[in-house]
N, C-alpha and C positions, 0 to 999 in steps of 0.2 A: 318487822322488829329486828334490830341488830343486837347480837350478843358478842361478848368478848371472844377474840380468837383463841384457839387452843393449840399449843405447839404440838408438832408431830411426836410420836412416841420415841422414834429413833434419835431425835435431837435433844431429848430431855437430859441425857447423861453426859453430853459433851459441853465444854465451856461455850458461852455465848459471847458475841462481840461486845455487848453492853457491859457484861460483868468485867471483862478485861479492861475496857476503857475506863469504867468507874474506878476500878482498883488502881490503875496507873495514875489517874488524876489525884486520888486521895493520897497515894504514896508520895507524890510530889508536893503535897500541901497546896493544891490549886483549887480554886472555887469554880463553879459553873460560869460566874461572871468573867473570871479570867479566861476560861476556855472560849466564851463567846467573843471576847475582844481578840483573842489570838487566832481563832479559826474563822471568825466572821460568819459563824453559823449561829442562827437564832437559838436562844436559850431553850425554848420549848422543844426544839428538835434535838438538842443535846440531851435534855432530860429523857426524851423518848428513846434515844439511842441507848443510853445507859440502862434504861428499864427494859430494853428489847421489846418495846411496844410499837410494832410496825404499823399498827392501824393509824397512829398519829403522824406518820412520816409520809413523804411523797412516794411515788412509784419506786420499785427496787433499783432502777438505774440511777436515780438521784440518791437513794439511801446508801448505796455502795460508795458513791463519791463522798458523802458525809463521813462514812466510816474511815475511808482512806485518808481524808484530810485530818480528821481528829486523831487518828493513830500516828500520823507523821508528826503532828504538832506535839504529841506526848512522847516522841522518841521511840515508838514501837515500829515493828515491821508492818507496813500497810498491807502487803499481800497476804501475810499470815493472818492478820485480823479479818480481812475481807473474806478469806477462804472459810471462815467460821459462819459467815452470813448464810442462812438457809437458802438453797436454790429456789425453793418455792415457799415463801413466807406464808404462815398460816393465814387462811382467808376467813373473814368473818362469816358466821353462820346467819342465814336469813330465814326468817319465818314469814310465810305469807300472811298478810293481814286478812282478817275475816271480811268477806264481802257482805255488805248490808244492802239489801235490795229496798229501794224506795218504791212504795206502791205507786206514787204519782209518776215515776219515771216510765211506767208502762203506757201512760196515756198517749205520748207522741207516736209510739208504734201502733197502737190501736187506731189512732186517727189516720195514720198513713195507710193502713190496711183498708179502712173504710173508704178513703178517698180513691184507692185503686179499684175497689169494687164498683164504686159509682161510675168511674170513668169507663170501666169495661161494660157495664150495663148500658151506658149512653152510646158507646160504640156499637154494641150489638143491636140496639134499637135503630140506629141510623142505617146499619146494613140491611135490616129487615125492611125498612121503609124504601130503600133504594131497590133492593132485589124484588120486593113484592109489588112494586108499581108496574102495571102492565104497560108494555111499549105501545105507543100510538101507531096504529096501522097507517101506512102511507096512503095518501089520497089517490084516487084514480087518475091516470094520465089523460090528457085531452083526447088522445086517440081512442081510449077505452070508452068514453062517453059518446062517441060517434061524431064529435066535432072535427073540424078540419085541423090537420097537423100543421103548425106554423112552419114556414120554410126555413131552412138553415140560413144563418147569417152569411153574407158573402165574405169569402176569404180574400185577403189582400196579400200580395207577395211581400215577404219580409224585406225590410230595407237592406241594402248592401252593407257589409261590414266596413266600418270606418278604418282605414289603414292606420297603422301605428306610426306616430311621428318618428322620423329617423334623422339623426344628426350627421353632418359631414357627408351627405350624399343627396342627390336630387331624386325624389320619388314622386311620380305623377300617376294619378289614377283617373281614368275616364269612365263615366257611367252614362249610358245612352238612355235618354228619355224619349228620343225619336230616332228613327233610322238615319244613320249618318255614315259618310265615308271619311276615313281618317288615315293619315300616314304618320308614322312615329319614327324619329331619329334620336338615337341615344349615343352621346359622346361622338357625334359626327358620323354615325353609322346607322343606316336605316334598318329598323328591326321589325317593322310591321307596316302593312298597307292592305286595307280591306274595309268591309262594311261591318259596323256595329249595329246589331238589332236592338230593339227596345228591351231594356232590362240587362243588356250585356255590361259587364264591368271588367276592365282590364287595367293592369298596373305595370309600369316600367320604372326601372331604377338606373340612374347613371351616376358616375363619379363627378362629372363636371357640369353636364347640361342635358336637357331633354327638350326636343322641339316637336311641335304638333302642327300638322296641316289638316284642317277639317273643312268638309264641304257643306256642313249644316251646323253652323256655330250655335244656333239656338237649341239644338237637339242633344247636346253633350254637356254634362256637368263635370267640373274639374276639381280634384283634391290635390293639393301640393303639400307633401310631407304631412298628411293627416289634416290639413286645414282646408275647409271647403271654400273655393273661390267663386262658385256659381257657374253659369253657362258661359261658353266662349264668346257668344255674340247673339245676333238676331237670327231667327229661323231662316234657313236658306243662304245665309251669308258664308262666304269662303274666307277663312282666316288662317294666318300663320302666326304662331306664338311660340316663344322659347323661354325656358326657365333655367337659370344657372345656379351654381352653388352659392353665389353671393345673394341671389334672390331668396334662397332658403334661409340664410343667416339673417336676413333683414325682416323675416316674418315677425309680426308682433307676438 
């Protein structure tokens, strides 16, 4: 509940802006309508100013502007009249309204508490079911029953890693699936000559060309810049093959 503002005790004995403004207007024989047209301040604000009723006025920063404009229009010293405006206008007193409790408003809270209790009970029941269930014992292994132990599955050697495709160079990888003799020339310089045993994998890289001479073409698989080309030829066949940078660029 809002009550009317009470002026501070120290301000009661000094003149107030509204008293000075009203007296000056009446001395000049002017009406509030004249003041509204001359100052362009709404009449209701002018009435509040003359009554020093700051509750009906905007915040202090705007009220000081009204006082200054009104005083200037009446021919008064604006600064002198504004200086009479209280630094802290009296604030309205507020009394808290009594709180009326509605009995029905307690139902949502009670329902929420009941719901939480139900959820907790359900969770506890589920935990008891899970923890209380005995774990199933593992069955006996075939060896424990006296039966023959199955032999381990045969292991196969892992496939060779596929070389990463390379751009703007010739990369040749040979993988021996049979024993084979090979000679390798990279950029017109021989870099290898010898026997590749089954499972051996070798890689050579050249800037322009890589040439291979193989004594068992069917026993060697070839990868060119990561692309599998297959075997070089028939088993026991001697072949000479060369790959250039242009061949690499023409790969699909």
